[in-house]
Residue, then its C-alpha position, 0 to 999 in steps of 0.5 A: m106372795a103368789e109365788a110363796r103360796a104356790e111353793r107352800r102348796g108344792l111341799g112334799r108329794g101331795l096328800s094322796a101320795l103320802m096317804a098311799d104309804v101311811g094308810s095301811t100302817t095306821a092301825d096299831a091294834e095288831t089283830p087278825s081282823a084288821p080291815e086291810a091286808p098288811r103290806p109285805a115288809d121290805r126287810k126285818v131290822p134289829i130293834e136297836r137300829l130303829h129310832p123315833n122321829p124327833d119331830q113326832p107331834r104325838r108326845r103322849f103314849d097311853g100306858p094301858a093301851l101300850a101294854e095291851l098292844a105289847e101283849s098282842i105283839a108278843a102273841r101274834g108278832i107285828i102284823q103291820p110293818l113300820i114305815v121307815r127311812a134311812h137315818p139322816e145321821r147314822p149309817d145302817h140305822y133307820e128313823i121311824v116315819a109311821g109306827e112308833r107305838r108298835w116300836r115301843a110296844a115291841q120293846k115291851a114285848q122283847v121283840h128283837h127284829i122289826p118288819v119295816i117298809l123302807r121309803e125315801f122321805t124328806d124331812t117335810e114329808v116325815l112330819e106330814v106323814a106323822i101328822i096324818e098318822n095321828i089324825q087317823r088314830a081313833d083315840l085322838n080327842p077332838v082338839e088333837e084331831a083339829h090341831g092335826y088338820r090345822q097343821l096340815i093347812d098351815k104347814f103344807g097348804h092342804t085345803q079342807e077339800q083335799m084332806a076330806e078326800a084323802l082321809g075319807k072324812s066329810r068336809s063338814h067334819i073337818a070344818n066343824l072340828m077346826r072351828l073348835l080351835s077358836l074357843p078359849q084355852d080353858v074350854l079346850e081343856h074341858l074338851k080334851e079331858g072329856r068333861l065337854t063333848a064336841g057337841h057342847a063345844r060347838a054350841l059354845i062357839t056362839s056364846e058371848d062368854p064361852s068360858a063362863l058357860a062351859q063352867m056352868v055346863v060342866a058343873k050342872t052336867l047340862s045336855v048339848r041341847d040345853t047348852e045350845k039354848l043358853a048360848k043363844r039366849g046369852t044367859r048365865d046360870g039360867r037367867d038373863d045376864g043383860k047381854a040378850g040384846r047382843s045375842s038376839k042380834t046374832d040370832e037374826k043372822d041368816a044361815d049363809t052368814r053364820a056358815l061363812e062366819a064358821d068357815l072363816s073361824a075354822a080357816l083362821g083359828y080365831k072367832v070371826a063375826i060378820e055384820h052385814s047390812g045391804a051391800a056393806g058390812k064389817i068383819s071382826i076377828r077376836y084375839k086375846s094376846l099380842e102373840e095371837l095378833d102376831d100369829l093372825c097377821g102372819k096367816l093373813s099375810a101368807a094368804r095374800 
């Protein structure tokens, strides 16, 4: 197992090396006020010779934003070159590693030649760069960003510390977002659609029934502070629901235990509870289906 884990961490060229390639191409707003000077393109290639990455994690491209980008490209051209690699199956064609939105917008703007930077990437590195590029985009919702971090950990063995340093994020930001993935799917849908904020969602993690409380928060448009109070009291509809006894047990946990629960939940993607007394205790991991149990067993086996 130790050899397998070492092999996972050896995938690709490392996060920092990949960031050096993708860093200056993640801003799709083609404006003269871009914070970094664009990297010179290696060449210009006909747009019909460029092909999207079939394993691109991002499947949805916002129509109005894409139209706005197309207008900018039509007026100013493509400022940031796309990163590409030689197409693995078609000679003289290229596969897009970073910049698919610019390629799509350029088609709308009827641009015929695209500036590119040619790099040699393995299939693994192409996927890694695609995930990194998506994480850096400003329009991701918290769930999409959290899934991106989870993929970098699960697929490539990056630690939260490595991601924080390379991506310019705080470790607490990454840990807090990944913690959200322990919430039920219906709660995550509220978060994706903007009916809940990340602050609401973090408060729901400690709730005995996150789904029921989320529905109440959405229906009554409660504030984050009100949500935190209800989650701590273990109440529904603002009244005691008989679970206050269990909730008070959670409130008695010290800050270190709660932080450890949060870190384990973020690392595993499942809600973790620790009951500690003296020098002994137990850890509980909650899963909702046999598929989740199988996924959890795989993660625990890989970590050995």
